[in-house]
PDB file of N, CA, C and O in Angstrom:
ATOM      1  N   UNK A   1    -155.401-120.780  42.582  1.00  0.00           N
ATOM      2  CA  UNK A   1    -154.637-120.137  41.370  1.00  0.00           C
ATOM      3  C   UNK A   1    -155.364-119.326  40.324  1.00  0.00           C
ATOM      4  O   UNK A   1    -156.459-119.575  39.819  1.00  0.00           O
ATOM      5  N   UNK A   2    -154.528-118.276  40.085  1.00  0.00           N
ATOM      6  CA  UNK A   2    -155.260-117.566  38.761  1.00  0.00           C
ATOM      7  C   UNK A   2    -155.090-118.319  37.585  1.00  0.00           C
ATOM      8  O   UNK A   2    -154.216-119.155  37.357  1.00  0.00           O
ATOM      9  N   UNK A   3    -156.142-117.889  36.757  1.00  0.00           N
ATOM     10  CA  UNK A   3    -156.101-118.547  35.243  1.00  0.00           C
ATOM     11  C   UNK A   3    -154.926-118.376  34.780  1.00  0.00           C
ATOM     12  O   UNK A   3    -154.478-119.380  34.226  1.00  0.00           O
ATOM     13  N   UNK A   4    -153.994-117.139  34.800  1.00  0.00           N
ATOM     14  CA  UNK A   4    -152.781-116.944  34.060  1.00  0.00           C
ATOM     15  C   UNK A   4    -151.798-117.674  34.363  1.00  0.00           C
ATOM     16  O   UNK A   4    -150.855-117.994  33.639  1.00  0.00           O
ATOM     17  N   UNK A   5    -152.027-117.993  35.600  1.00  0.00           N
ATOM     18  CA  UNK A   5    -150.800-119.111  36.406  1.00  0.00           C
ATOM     19  C   UNK A   5    -151.223-120.575  35.394  1.00  0.00           C
ATOM     20  O   UNK A   5    -150.444-121.223  34.696  1.00  0.00           O
ATOM     21  N   UNK A   6    -152.521-120.780  35.574  1.00  0.00           N
ATOM     22  CA  UNK A   6    -152.997-122.584  34.874  1.00  0.00           C
ATOM     23  C   UNK A   6    -152.316-122.382  33.314  1.00  0.00           C
ATOM     24  O   UNK A   6    -151.700-123.360  32.890  1.00  0.00           O
ATOM     25  N   UNK A   7    -152.381-121.313  32.538  1.00  0.00           N
ATOM     26  CA  UNK A   7    -152.141-121.070  31.059  1.00  0.00           C
ATOM     27  C   UNK A   7    -150.691-121.147  31.209  1.00  0.00           C
ATOM     28  O   UNK A   7    -150.175-121.988  30.472  1.00  0.00           O
ATOM     29  N   UNK A   8    -149.618-120.269  32.228  1.00  0.00           N
ATOM     30  CA  UNK A   8    -148.332-120.591  32.011  1.00  0.00           C
ATOM     31  C   UNK A   8    -148.141-121.814  32.331  1.00  0.00           C
ATOM     32  O   UNK A   8    -147.312-122.306  31.565  1.00  0.00           O
ATOM     33  N   UNK A   9    -148.548-122.610  33.170  1.00  0.00           N
ATOM     34  CA  UNK A   9    -148.065-124.216  33.437  1.00  0.00           C
ATOM     35  C   UNK A   9    -148.396-124.912  32.191  1.00  0.00           C
ATOM     36  O   UNK A   9    -147.555-125.708  31.772  1.00  0.00           O
ATOM     37  N   UNK A  10    -149.443-124.753  31.551  1.00  0.00           N
ATOM     38  CA  UNK A  10    -149.896-125.523  30.220  1.00  0.00           C
ATOM     39  C   UNK A  10    -149.123-125.460  28.968  1.00  0.00           C
ATOM     40  O   UNK A  10    -149.064-126.264  28.038  1.00  0.00           O
ATOM     41  N   UNK A  11    -148.419-124.080  29.190  1.00  0.00           N
ATOM     42  CA  UNK A  11    -147.741-123.673  27.960  1.00  0.00           C
ATOM     43  C   UNK A  11    -146.369-124.145  28.442  1.00  0.00           C
ATOM     44  O   UNK A  11    -145.663-124.765  27.647  1.00  0.00           O
ATOM     45  N   UNK A  12    -145.909-123.885  29.757  1.00  0.00           N
ATOM     46  CA  UNK A  12    -144.457-124.468  29.764  1.00  0.00           C
ATOM     47  C   UNK A  12    -144.585-125.782  29.496  1.00  0.00           C
ATOM     48  O   UNK A  12    -143.684-126.222  28.781  1.00  0.00           O
ATOM     49  N   UNK A  13    -145.545-126.682  29.890  1.00  0.00           N
ATOM     50  CA  UNK A  13    -145.567-128.233  29.769  1.00  0.00           C
ATOM     51  C   UNK A  13    -145.514-128.649  28.172  1.00  0.00           C
ATOM     52  O   UNK A  13    -144.845-129.532  27.636  1.00  0.00           O
ATOM     53  N   UNK A  14    -146.483-127.676  27.574  1.00  0.00           N
ATOM     54  CA  UNK A  14    -146.398-127.745  26.207  1.00  0.00           C
ATOM     55  C   UNK A  14    -144.903-127.627  25.202  1.00  0.00           C
ATOM     56  O   UNK A  14    -144.526-128.332  24.266  1.00  0.00           O
ATOM     57  N   UNK A  15    -144.443-126.739  25.684  1.00  0.00           N
ATOM     58  CA  UNK A  15    -143.050-126.309  25.295  1.00  0.00           C
ATOM     59  C   UNK A  15    -141.910-127.374  25.631  1.00  0.00           C
ATOM     60  O   UNK A  15    -141.135-127.772  24.762  1.00  0.00           O
ATOM     61  N   UNK A  16    -141.867-127.796  26.927  1.00  0.00           N
ATOM     62  CA  UNK A  16    -141.202-129.009  27.380  1.00  0.00           C
ATOM     63  C   UNK A  16    -141.518-130.234  26.664  1.00  0.00           C
ATOM     64  O   UNK A  16    -140.560-130.914  26.296  1.00  0.00           O
ATOM     65  N   UNK A  17    -142.690-130.632  26.403  1.00  0.00           N
ATOM     66  CA  UNK A  17    -142.988-131.556  25.399  1.00  0.00           C
ATOM     67  C   UNK A  17    -142.408-131.365  23.724  1.00  0.00           C
ATOM     68  O   UNK A  17    -141.785-132.043  22.908  1.00  0.00           O
ATOM     69  N   UNK A  18    -142.796-130.529  23.770  1.00  0.00           N
ATOM     70  CA  UNK A  18    -142.355-130.128  22.234  1.00  0.00           C
ATOM     71  C   UNK A  18    -140.574-130.296  22.205  1.00  0.00           C
ATOM     72  O   UNK A  18    -139.891-131.066  21.531  1.00  0.00           O
ATOM     73  N   UNK A  19    -140.277-129.557  22.922  1.00  0.00           N
ATOM     74  CA  UNK A  19    -138.593-129.796  23.100  1.00  0.00           C
ATOM     75  C   UNK A  19    -138.134-131.030  23.330  1.00  0.00           C
ATOM     76  O   UNK A  19    -137.083-131.410  22.814  1.00  0.00           O
ATOM     77  N   UNK A  20    -138.896-131.835  24.163  1.00  0.00           N
ATOM     78  CA  UNK A  20    -138.529-133.101  24.154  1.00  0.00           C
ATOM     79  C   UNK A  20    -138.744-134.095  22.963  1.00  0.00           C
ATOM     80  O   UNK A  20    -137.903-134.984  22.828  1.00  0.00           O
ATOM     81  N   UNK A  21    -139.650-134.036  22.208  1.00  0.00           N
ATOM     82  CA  UNK A  21    -140.271-134.730  21.169  1.00  0.00           C
ATOM     83  C   UNK A  21    -138.984-134.134  20.030  1.00  0.00           C
ATOM     84  O   UNK A  21    -138.163-134.914  19.547  1.00  0.00           O
ATOM     85  N   UNK A  22    -138.990-133.066  19.811  1.00  0.00           N
ATOM     86  CA  UNK A  22    -137.845-132.767  18.796  1.00  0.00           C
ATOM     87  C   UNK A  22    -136.359-133.085  18.966  1.00  0.00           C
ATOM     88  O   UNK A  22    -135.586-133.291  18.031  1.00  0.00           O
ATOM     89  N   UNK A  23    -136.049-133.103  20.264  1.00  0.00           N
ATOM     90  CA  UNK A  23    -134.962-133.870  20.618  1.00  0.00           C
ATOM     91  C   UNK A  23    -134.859-135.063  20.302  1.00  0.00           C
ATOM     92  O   UNK A  23    -133.974-135.437  19.533  1.00  0.00           O
ATOM     93  N   UNK A  24    -135.694-135.834  20.804  1.00  0.00           N
ATOM     94  CA  UNK A  24    -136.055-137.496  20.515  1.00  0.00           C
ATOM     95  C   UNK A  24    -135.714-137.500  19.156  1.00  0.00           C
ATOM     96  O   UNK A  24    -134.707-138.063  18.727  1.00  0.00           O
ATOM     97  N   UNK A  25    -136.483-136.920  18.498  1.00  0.00           N
ATOM     98  CA  UNK A  25    -136.589-137.098  16.944  1.00  0.00           C
ATOM     99  C   UNK A  25    -135.499-137.101  16.285  1.00  0.00           C
ATOM    100  O   UNK A  25    -135.298-137.877  15.351  1.00  0.00           O
ATOM    101  N   UNK A  26    -134.496-136.060  16.774  1.00  0.00           N
ATOM    102  CA  UNK A  26    -133.409-135.788  16.258  1.00  0.00           C
ATOM    103  C   UNK A  26    -132.334-137.027  16.601  1.00  0.00           C
ATOM    104  O   UNK A  26    -131.604-137.464  15.711  1.00  0.00           O
ATOM    105  N   UNK A  27    -132.298-137.531  17.901  1.00  0.00           N
ATOM    106  CA  UNK A  27    -131.522-138.738  18.510  1.00  0.00           C
ATOM    107  C   UNK A  27    -131.676-139.584  17.501  1.00  0.00           C
ATOM    108  O   UNK A  27    -130.760-139.898  16.740  1.00  0.00           O
ATOM    109  N   UNK A  28    -133.190-140.132  17.411  1.00  0.00           N
ATOM    110  CA  UNK A  28    -133.552-141.327  16.563  1.00  0.00           C
ATOM    111  C   UNK A  28    -132.853-141.228  15.051  1.00  0.00           C
ATOM    112  O   UNK A  28    -132.232-142.206  14.636  1.00  0.00           O
ATOM    113  N   UNK A  29    -132.957-140.133  14.313  1.00  0.00           N
ATOM    114  CA  UNK A  29    -132.423-139.881  13.426  1.00  0.00           C
ATOM    115  C   UNK A  29    -131.082-140.000  12.815  1.00  0.00           C
ATOM    116  O   UNK A  29    -130.663-140.278  11.691  1.00  0.00           O
ATOM    117  N   UNK A  30    -130.510-139.662  14.062  1.00  0.00           N
ATOM    118  CA  UNK A  30    -128.758-139.398  14.223  1.00  0.00           C
ATOM    119  C   UNK A  30    -128.361-141.157  14.060  1.00  0.00           C
ATOM    120  O   UNK A  30    -127.436-141.644  13.410  1.00  0.00           O
ATOM    121  N   UNK A  31    -129.318-141.810  14.820  1.00  0.00           N
ATOM    122  CA  UNK A  31    -128.903-143.312  15.489  1.00  0.00           C
ATOM    123  C   UNK A  31    -128.966-144.195  13.980  1.00  0.00           C
ATOM    124  O   UNK A  31    -128.216-145.090  13.592  1.00  0.00           O
ATOM    125  N   UNK A  32    -129.996-143.658  13.398  1.00  0.00           N
ATOM    126  CA  UNK A  32    -130.493-144.376  12.097  1.00  0.00           C
ATOM    127  C   UNK A  32    -129.585-144.287  11.100  1.00  0.00           C
ATOM    128  O   UNK A  32    -129.123-145.272  10.524  1.00  0.00           O
ATOM    129  N   UNK A  33    -129.239-142.917  10.809  1.00  0.00           N
ATOM    130  CA  UNK A  33    -128.177-142.460  10.239  1.00  0.00           C
ATOM    131  C   UNK A  33    -126.815-143.466  10.343  1.00  0.00           C
ATOM    132  O   UNK A  33    -126.225-143.917   9.361  1.00  0.00           O
ATOM    133  N   UNK A  34    -126.500-143.680  11.572  1.00  0.00           N
ATOM    134  CA  UNK A  34    -125.023-144.155  11.981  1.00  0.00           C
ATOM    135  C   UNK A  34    -125.073-145.313  11.684  1.00  0.00           C
ATOM    136  O   UNK A  34    -124.157-145.851  11.061  1.00  0.00           O
ATOM    137  N   UNK A  35    -126.395-146.086  12.151  1.00  0.00           N
ATOM    138  CA  UNK A  35    -126.693-147.480  11.707  1.00  0.00           C
ATOM    139  C   UNK A  35    -126.533-147.671  10.151  1.00  0.00           C
ATOM    140  O   UNK A  35    -125.932-148.690   9.810  1.00  0.00           O
ATOM    141  N   UNK A  36    -126.918-146.958   9.315  1.00  0.00           N
ATOM    142  CA  UNK A  36    -127.302-146.841   7.821  1.00  0.00           C
ATOM    143  C   UNK A  36    -126.019-146.934   7.104  1.00  0.00           C
ATOM    144  O   UNK A  36    -125.881-147.535   6.038  1.00  0.00           O
ATOM    145  N   UNK A  37    -124.788-146.112   7.941  1.00  0.00           N
ATOM    146  CA  UNK A  37    -123.677-145.777   7.193  1.00  0.00           C
ATOM    147  C   UNK A  37    -123.016-147.057   7.793  1.00  0.00           C
ATOM    148  O   UNK A  37    -122.284-147.570   6.947  1.00  0.00           O
ATOM    149  N   UNK A  38    -123.029-147.742   8.969  1.00  0.00           N
ATOM    150  CA  UNK A  38    -122.164-148.804   9.173  1.00  0.00           C
ATOM    151  C   UNK A  38    -122.648-149.721   7.899  1.00  0.00           C
ATOM    152  O   UNK A  38    -121.901-150.047   6.976  1.00  0.00           O
ATOM    153  N   UNK A  39    -123.761-150.008   7.994  1.00  0.00           N
ATOM    154  CA  UNK A  39    -124.384-151.146   7.251  1.00  0.00           C
ATOM    155  C   UNK A  39    -123.952-150.798   5.391  1.00  0.00           C
ATOM    156  O   UNK A  39    -123.821-151.692   4.555  1.00  0.00           O
ATOM    157  N   UNK A  40    -123.831-149.600   5.167  1.00  0.00           N
ATOM    158  CA  UNK A  40    -123.401-149.304   3.905  1.00  0.00           C
ATOM    159  C   UNK A  40    -121.935-149.832   3.482  1.00  0.00           C
ATOM    160  O   UNK A  40    -121.553-150.547   2.556  1.00  0.00           O
ATOM    161  N   UNK A  41    -121.308-149.216   4.491  1.00  0.00           N
ATOM    162  CA  UNK A  41    -119.898-149.579   4.537  1.00  0.00           C
ATOM    163  C   UNK A  41    -119.662-151.275   4.315  1.00  0.00           C
ATOM    164  O   UNK A  41    -119.021-151.814   3.414  1.00  0.00           O
ATOM    165  N   UNK A  42    -120.180-151.727   5.108  1.00  0.00           N
ATOM    166  CA  UNK A  42    -120.084-153.249   5.112  1.00  0.00           C
ATOM    167  C   UNK A  42    -120.605-153.877   3.738  1.00  0.00           C
ATOM    168  O   UNK A  42    -119.974-154.808   3.239  1.00  0.00           O
ATOM    169  N   UNK A  43    -121.945-153.289   3.023  1.00  0.00           N
ATOM    170  CA  UNK A  43    -122.003-153.840   1.967  1.00  0.00           C
ATOM    171  C   UNK A  43    -121.510-153.408   0.692  1.00  0.00           C
ATOM    172  O   UNK A  43    -122.028-153.937  -0.291  1.00  0.00           O
ATOM    173  N   UNK A  44    -120.673-152.611   0.522  1.00  0.00           N
ATOM    174  CA  UNK A  44    -119.596-152.087  -0.257  1.00  0.00           C
ATOM    175  C   UNK A  44    -118.523-152.584  -0.403  1.00  0.00           C
ATOM    176  O   UNK A  44    -117.996-152.653  -1.514  1.00  0.00           O
ATOM    177  N   UNK A  45    -117.812-153.165   0.998  1.00  0.00           N
ATOM    178  CA  UNK A  45    -116.934-153.927   1.419  1.00  0.00           C
ATOM    179  C   UNK A  45    -117.203-155.438   0.467  1.00  0.00           C
ATOM    180  O   UNK A  45    -116.451-155.923  -0.378  1.00  0.00           O
ATOM    181  N   UNK A  46    -118.438-155.908   0.911  1.00  0.00           N
ATOM    182  CA  UNK A  46    -118.812-157.237   0.401  1.00  0.00           C
ATOM    183  C   UNK A  46    -119.140-157.195  -1.116  1.00  0.00           C
ATOM    184  O   UNK A  46    -119.021-158.198  -1.820  1.00  0.00           O
ATOM    185  N   UNK A  47    -119.517-156.114  -1.544  1.00  0.00           N
ATOM    186  CA  UNK A  47    -119.854-155.985  -3.002  1.00  0.00           C
ATOM    187  C   UNK A  47    -118.882-156.443  -4.139  1.00  0.00           C
ATOM    188  O   UNK A  47    -117.738-155.992  -4.188  1.00  0.00           O
ATOM    189  N   UNK A  48    -119.398-157.434  -5.145  1.00  0.00           N
ATOM    190  CA  UNK A  48    -118.464-157.989  -5.829  1.00  0.00           C
ATOM    191  C   UNK A  48    -118.667-157.167  -7.455  1.00  0.00           C
ATOM    192  O   UNK A  48    -118.209-157.656  -8.488  1.00  0.00           O
ATOM    193  N   UNK A  49    -119.261-156.157  -7.416  1.00  0.00           N
ATOM    194  CA  UNK A  49    -119.375-155.974  -8.732  1.00  0.00           C
ATOM    195  C   UNK A  49    -120.020-154.387  -8.687  1.00  0.00           C
ATOM    196  O   UNK A  49    -120.710-154.070  -7.718  1.00  0.00           O
ATOM    197  N   UNK A  50    -119.790-153.532  -9.652  1.00  0.00           N
ATOM    198  CA  UNK A  50    -120.450-152.287  -9.729  1.00  0.00           C
ATOM    199  C   UNK A  50    -121.797-152.143  -9.596  1.00  0.00           C
ATOM    200  O   UNK A  50    -122.324-151.137  -9.121  1.00  0.00           O
ATOM    201  N   UNK A  51    -122.458-153.233 -10.048  1.00  0.00           N
ATOM    202  CA  UNK A  51    -124.119-153.118  -9.872  1.00  0.00           C
ATOM    203  C   UNK A  51    -124.288-153.276  -8.380  1.00  0.00           C
ATOM    204  O   UNK A  51    -124.973-152.433  -7.801  1.00  0.00           O
ATOM    205  N   UNK A  52    -123.778-154.192  -7.742  1.00  0.00           N
ATOM    206  CA  UNK A  52    -123.536-154.425  -6.153  1.00  0.00           C
ATOM    207  C   UNK A  52    -123.651-153.242  -5.220  1.00  0.00           C
ATOM    208  O   UNK A  52    -124.380-152.932  -4.277  1.00  0.00           O
ATOM    209  N   UNK A  53    -122.313-152.543  -6.075  1.00  0.00           N
ATOM    210  CA  UNK A  53    -122.354-151.117  -5.334  1.00  0.00           C
ATOM    211  C   UNK A  53    -123.478-150.259  -5.477  1.00  0.00           C
ATOM    212  O   UNK A  53    -123.927-149.586  -4.549  1.00  0.00           O
ATOM    213  N   UNK A  54    -123.872-150.275  -6.471  1.00  0.00           N
ATOM    214  CA  UNK A  54    -125.106-148.798  -7.094  1.00  0.00           C
ATOM    215  C   UNK A  54    -126.161-149.489  -6.042  1.00  0.00           C
ATOM    216  O   UNK A  54    -126.714-148.805  -5.181  1.00  0.00           O
ATOM    217  N   UNK A  55    -126.329-150.491  -6.139  1.00  0.00           N
ATOM    218  CA  UNK A  55    -127.667-151.049  -5.092  1.00  0.00           C
ATOM    219  C   UNK A  55    -127.641-150.726  -3.751  1.00  0.00           C
ATOM    220  O   UNK A  55    -128.612-150.191  -3.218  1.00  0.00           O
ATOM    221  N   UNK A  56    -126.356-151.069  -2.989  1.00  0.00           N
ATOM    222  CA  UNK A  56    -125.792-150.621  -2.078  1.00  0.00           C
ATOM    223  C   UNK A  56    -126.332-149.364  -1.625  1.00  0.00           C
ATOM    224  O   UNK A  56    -127.019-149.155  -0.625  1.00  0.00           O
ATOM    225  N   UNK A  57    -125.777-148.263  -2.820  1.00  0.00           N
ATOM    226  CA  UNK A  57    -125.989-146.840  -2.378  1.00  0.00           C
ATOM    227  C   UNK A  57    -127.210-146.305  -2.456  1.00  0.00           C
ATOM    228  O   UNK A  57    -127.595-145.432  -1.678  1.00  0.00           O
ATOM    229  N   UNK A  58    -128.093-146.908  -3.641  1.00  0.00           N
ATOM    230  CA  UNK A  58    -129.245-146.490  -3.442  1.00  0.00           C
ATOM    231  C   UNK A  58    -130.035-146.989  -2.367  1.00  0.00           C
ATOM    232  O   UNK A  58    -130.939-146.263  -1.953  1.00  0.00           O
ATOM    233  N   UNK A  59    -129.808-148.356  -1.725  1.00  0.00           N
ATOM    234  CA  UNK A  59    -130.443-148.641  -0.456  1.00  0.00           C
ATOM    235  C   UNK A  59    -130.039-147.648   0.257  1.00  0.00           C
ATOM    236  O   UNK A  59    -131.025-146.939   0.463  1.00  0.00           O
ATOM    237  N   UNK A  60    -129.048-147.178   0.786  1.00  0.00           N
ATOM    238  CA  UNK A  60    -128.374-146.361   1.642  1.00  0.00           C
ATOM    239  C   UNK A  60    -129.491-144.919   1.240  1.00  0.00           C
ATOM    240  O   UNK A  60    -130.348-144.352   1.919  1.00  0.00           O
ATOM    241  N   UNK A  61    -129.188-144.780   0.380  1.00  0.00           N
ATOM    242  CA  UNK A  61    -129.947-143.300   0.220  1.00  0.00           C
ATOM    243  C   UNK A  61    -131.506-143.219   0.613  1.00  0.00           C
ATOM    244  O   UNK A  61    -132.069-142.281   1.177  1.00  0.00           O
ATOM    245  N   UNK A  62    -132.034-144.370   0.198  1.00  0.00           N
ATOM    246  CA  UNK A  62    -133.649-144.423   0.908  1.00  0.00           C
ATOM    247  C   UNK A  62    -133.776-144.883   2.165  1.00  0.00           C
ATOM    248  O   UNK A  62    -134.869-144.767   2.719  1.00  0.00           O
ATOM    249  N   UNK A  63    -132.930-145.349   2.685  1.00  0.00           N
ATOM    250  CA  UNK A  63    -132.858-145.590   4.290  1.00  0.00           C
ATOM    251  C   UNK A  63    -132.682-144.061   4.940  1.00  0.00           C
ATOM    252  O   UNK A  63    -133.265-143.713   5.967  1.00  0.00           O
ATOM    253  N   UNK A  64    -131.770-143.196   4.161  1.00  0.00           N
ATOM    254  CA  UNK A  64    -131.516-142.000   4.854  1.00  0.00           C
ATOM    255  C   UNK A  64    -132.692-141.181   4.765  1.00  0.00           C
ATOM    256  O   UNK A  64    -132.926-140.402   5.688  1.00  0.00           O
ATOM    257  N   UNK A  65    -133.538-141.259   3.680  1.00  0.00           N
ATOM    258  CA  UNK A  65    -134.406-140.512   3.369  1.00  0.00           C
ATOM    259  C   UNK A  65    -135.927-140.843   4.097  1.00  0.00           C
ATOM    260  O   UNK A  65    -136.735-139.981   4.443  1.00  0.00           O
ATOM    261  N   UNK A  66    -136.059-142.027   4.205  1.00  0.00           N
ATOM    262  CA  UNK A  66    -136.818-142.460   5.257  1.00  0.00           C
ATOM    263  C   UNK A  66    -136.809-142.071   6.589  1.00  0.00           C
ATOM    264  O   UNK A  66    -137.852-141.724   7.143  1.00  0.00           O
ATOM    265  N   UNK A  67    -135.665-142.095   7.200  1.00  0.00           N
ATOM    266  CA  UNK A  67    -134.934-141.534   8.270  1.00  0.00           C
ATOM    267  C   UNK A  67    -135.550-140.141   8.319  1.00  0.00           C
ATOM    268  O   UNK A  67    -136.344-139.745   9.172  1.00  0.00           O
ATOM    269  N   UNK A  68    -135.039-139.408   7.212  1.00  0.00           N
ATOM    270  CA  UNK A  68    -135.493-137.926   7.464  1.00  0.00           C
ATOM    271  C   UNK A  68    -136.725-137.727   7.267  1.00  0.00           C
ATOM    272  O   UNK A  68    -136.886-136.508   7.340  1.00  0.00           O
ATOM    273  N   UNK A  69    -137.839-138.307   7.027  1.00  0.00           N
ATOM    274  CA  UNK A  69    -138.946-138.575   6.614  1.00  0.00           C
ATOM    275  C   UNK A  69    -139.530-138.667   7.979  1.00  0.00           C
ATOM    276  O   UNK A  69    -140.060-137.634   8.386  1.00  0.00           O
ATOM    277  N   UNK A  70    -139.535-139.585   8.675  1.00  0.00           N
ATOM    278  CA  UNK A  70    -139.820-139.745   9.950  1.00  0.00           C
ATOM    279  C   UNK A  70    -139.531-138.807  10.951  1.00  0.00           C
ATOM    280  O   UNK A  70    -140.363-138.217  11.640  1.00  0.00           O
ATOM    281  N   UNK A  71    -138.312-138.699  10.999  1.00  0.00           N
ATOM    282  CA  UNK A  71    -137.950-137.145  12.008  1.00  0.00           C
ATOM    283  C   UNK A  71    -138.505-135.907  11.579  1.00  0.00           C
ATOM    284  O   UNK A  71    -138.614-135.012  12.417  1.00  0.00           O
ATOM    285  N   UNK A  72    -138.910-135.694  10.286  1.00  0.00           N
ATOM    286  CA  UNK A  72    -139.603-134.347   9.854  1.00  0.00           C
ATOM    287  C   UNK A  72    -140.914-134.811  10.440  1.00  0.00           C
ATOM    288  O   UNK A  72    -141.320-133.883  11.139  1.00  0.00           O
ATOM    289  N   UNK A  73    -141.687-135.730  10.474  1.00  0.00           N
ATOM    290  CA  UNK A  73    -142.917-136.218  10.629  1.00  0.00           C
ATOM    291  C   UNK A  73    -143.231-135.876  11.934  1.00  0.00           C
ATOM    292  O   UNK A  73    -144.149-135.101  12.199  1.00  0.00           O
ATOM    293  N   UNK A  74    -142.330-136.553  13.001  1.00  0.00           N
ATOM    294  CA  UNK A  74    -142.292-136.249  14.252  1.00  0.00           C
ATOM    295  C   UNK A  74    -142.196-134.992  14.576  1.00  0.00           C
ATOM    296  O   UNK A  74    -143.163-134.607  15.234  1.00  0.00           O
ATOM    297  N   UNK A  75    -141.289-134.093  14.338  1.00  0.00           N
ATOM    298  CA  UNK A  75    -141.105-132.787  14.477  1.00  0.00           C
ATOM    299  C   UNK A  75    -142.506-132.000  13.989  1.00  0.00           C
ATOM    300  O   UNK A  75    -142.999-131.131  14.708  1.00  0.00           O
ATOM    301  N   UNK A  76    -142.981-132.302  12.965  1.00  0.00           N
ATOM    302  CA  UNK A  76    -144.336-131.534  12.169  1.00  0.00           C
ATOM    303  C   UNK A  76    -145.482-131.599  13.258  1.00  0.00           C
ATOM    304  O   UNK A  76    -146.181-130.624  13.534  1.00  0.00           O
ATOM    305  N   UNK A  77    -145.636-133.131  13.986  1.00  0.00           N
ATOM    306  CA  UNK A  77    -146.554-133.609  14.829  1.00  0.00           C
ATOM    307  C   UNK A  77    -146.543-132.492  16.016  1.00  0.00           C
ATOM    308  O   UNK A  77    -147.473-131.748  16.329  1.00  0.00           O
ATOM    309  N   UNK A  78    -145.215-132.572  16.607  1.00  0.00           N
ATOM    310  CA  UNK A  78    -144.971-131.874  17.927  1.00  0.00           C
ATOM    311  C   UNK A  78    -145.035-130.451  18.075  1.00  0.00           C
ATOM    312  O   UNK A  78    -145.265-129.876  19.140  1.00  0.00           O
ATOM    313  N   UNK A  79    -144.763-129.744  16.650  1.00  0.00           N
ATOM    314  CA  UNK A  79    -145.020-128.260  16.394  1.00  0.00           C
ATOM    315  C   UNK A  79    -146.470-128.167  16.234  1.00  0.00           C
ATOM    316  O   UNK A  79    -147.039-127.157  16.647  1.00  0.00           O
ATOM    317  N   UNK A  80    -147.020-128.951  15.773  1.00  0.00           N
ATOM    318  CA  UNK A  80    -148.634-129.076  15.738  1.00  0.00           C
ATOM    319  C   UNK A  80    -149.710-128.827  16.958  1.00  0.00           C
ATOM    320  O   UNK A  80    -150.705-128.104  17.027  1.00  0.00           O
ATOM    321  N   UNK A  81    -149.211-129.557  17.713  1.00  0.00           N
ATOM    322  CA  UNK A  81    -149.377-129.517  18.870  1.00  0.00           C
ATOM    323  C   UNK A  81    -149.281-128.653  20.061  1.00  0.00           C
ATOM    324  O   UNK A  81    -150.083-128.407  20.961  1.00  0.00           O
ATOM    325  N   UNK A  82    -148.186-128.297  19.838  1.00  0.00           N
ATOM    326  CA  UNK A  82    -147.363-127.088  20.741  1.00  0.00           C
ATOM    327  C   UNK A  82    -148.346-125.982  20.295  1.00  0.00           C
ATOM    328  O   UNK A  82    -148.972-125.337  21.135  1.00  0.00           O
ATOM    329  N   UNK A  83    -148.505-125.721  18.692  1.00  0.00           N
ATOM    330  CA  UNK A  83    -149.269-124.749  18.149  1.00  0.00           C
ATOM    331  C   UNK A  83    -150.704-124.563  18.885  1.00  0.00           C
ATOM    332  O   UNK A  83    -151.193-123.514  19.305  1.00  0.00           O
ATOM    333  N   UNK A  84    -151.298-126.013  18.926  1.00  0.00           N
ATOM    334  CA  UNK A  84    -152.482-125.896  19.257  1.00  0.00           C
ATOM    335  C   UNK A  84    -152.939-125.476  20.695  1.00  0.00           C
ATOM    336  O   UNK A  84    -153.986-124.944  21.064  1.00  0.00           O
ATOM    337  N   UNK A  85    -151.816-125.882  21.403  1.00  0.00           N
ATOM    338  CA  UNK A  85    -151.945-125.317  22.895  1.00  0.00           C
ATOM    339  C   UNK A  85    -151.549-123.646  23.059  1.00  0.00           C
ATOM    340  O   UNK A  85    -151.990-122.868  23.905  1.00  0.00           O
ATOM    341  N   UNK A  86    -150.751-123.420  22.167  1.00  0.00           N
ATOM    342  CA  UNK A  86    -150.724-122.018  22.343  1.00  0.00           C
ATOM    343  C   UNK A  86    -151.840-121.158  21.902  1.00  0.00           C
ATOM    344  O   UNK A  86    -151.953-120.061  22.449  1.00  0.00           O
ATOM    345  N   UNK A  87    -152.800-121.557  20.857  1.00  0.00           N
ATOM    346  CA  UNK A  87    -153.376-120.842  20.169  1.00  0.00           C
ATOM    347  C   UNK A  87    -154.934-121.004  21.562  1.00  0.00           C
ATOM    348  O   UNK A  87    -155.957-120.330  21.437  1.00  0.00           O
ATOM    349  N   UNK A  88    -154.771-121.769  22.461  1.00  0.00           N
ATOM    350  CA  UNK A  88    -156.215-121.671  23.349  1.00  0.00           C
ATOM    351  C   UNK A  88    -155.832-121.258  24.346  1.00  0.00           C
ATOM    352  O   UNK A  88    -156.544-121.520  25.315  1.00  0.00           O
ATOM    353  N   UNK A  89    -154.571-120.439  24.599  1.00  0.00           N
ATOM    354  CA  UNK A  89    -154.064-119.477  25.583  1.00  0.00           C
ATOM    355  C   UNK A  89    -154.857-118.187  25.215  1.00  0.00           C
ATOM    356  O   UNK A  89    -155.316-117.813  24.136  1.00  0.00           O
ATOM    357  N   UNK A  90    -154.869-117.718  26.254  1.00  0.00           N
ATOM    358  CA  UNK A  90    -155.493-116.333  26.379  1.00  0.00           C
ATOM    359  C   UNK A  90    -156.712-116.320  27.072  1.00  0.00           C
ATOM    360  O   UNK A  90    -157.316-115.260  27.240  1.00  0.00           O
TER     361      UNK A  90
END
């Protein structure tokens, strides 16, 4: 096997790992968002006053922000790992 072939295989493997990580992060975010929406709707239906509805809204927004942060962190780490492999080629 020539060195170039080995590098190409490593790059392809890194690219596939990156794509899978990004896709999984997005799927997990979407699932978390859907669950948060369900819980939020139930909380709003059970809220007995304005303060309870506001608290439900705040918790919903916090949950979405946390899910976005986790998604973004996973995607950032995947990008760093991919860039590391690509920088070592050649």
